[in-house]
C-alpha positions in Angstrom: 105.5 60.8 -4.1 106.0 63.4 -1.9 109.9 64.1 -4.3 107.8 63.7 -7.7 105.3 66.8 -6.0 108.6 69.2 -4.2 109.8 69.4 -8.2 106.3 71.2 -9.2 105.5 74.1 -10.0 102.8 76.3 -8.2 101.3 76.4 -11.6 102.2 73.1 -12.2 100.8 71.5 -8.7 97.3 74.2 -9.6 96.6 72.1 -13.0 97.4 69.1 -11.6 94.7 69.7 -9.2 92.4 70.9 -11.4 92.8 67.4 -13.7 91.9 65.2 -10.3 88.9 67.6 -9.5 88.2 66.6 -13.4 88.7 62.7 -12.3 87.1 63.3 -9.2 83.9 65.0 -10.5 83.6 62.7 -13.6 83.4 59.2 -11.1 84.8 57.5 -13.7 87.5 56.5 -10.8 87.3 53.0 -9.1 86.5 54.4 -5.3 90.4 52.8 -4.3 91.7 54.9 -7.9 89.6 57.5 -5.5 91.3 57.0 -3.3 94.2 57.8 -4.1 93.6 60.6 -6.4 92.0 62.6 -3.5 95.8 61.9 -1.3 97.6 63.0 -4.1 95.3 66.4 -3.9 96.0 66.5 -0.8 99.6 66.7 -1.3 99.1 69.8 -3.4 97.5 70.9 -2.0 100.1 71.0 0.9 102.3 71.7 -1.3 100.6 74.7 -2.5 99.6 76.3 0.8 103.3 75.7 2.4 104.2 77.8 -1.2 101.8 80.7 -0.6 103.1 80.8 2.8 106.8 81.2 1.6 106.2 83.7 -1.2 104.2 86.1 1.1 107.4 85.8 3.7 109.5 87.1 0.7 107.1 90.0 0.1 107.2 90.6 3.1 111.3 91.8 2.9 111.6 93.3 -0.1 107.6 95.7 0.6 109.4 98.1 2.9 109.7 101.5 3.6 112.7 102.7 3.6 113.3 103.8 6.9 113.6 100.0 7.5 110.1 99.7 9.0 107.8 97.5 7.2 104.8 99.1 5.0 102.9 95.7 4.3 99.1 95.0 6.0 98.3 91.5 6.3 98.1 90.1 3.2 95.4 87.5 2.4 96.1 85.0 -0.5 94.0 82.5 0.9 
């Protein structure tokens, strides 16, 4: 499943997470199915977090003052 997660864009991962939350909230899944879906959600959440951290790093590099000093304040992306 990790290979599948790595292929998803951030937006696709967030969409899938939304589906997971809805299915878990419905209460219609058996316990075992809920655990499998929950595990997928945890993996997707970790992947999204990595993607956000990477994007923040890219922003830090891209936005600099002309003299080369980083002019960014800490970004709160949570």
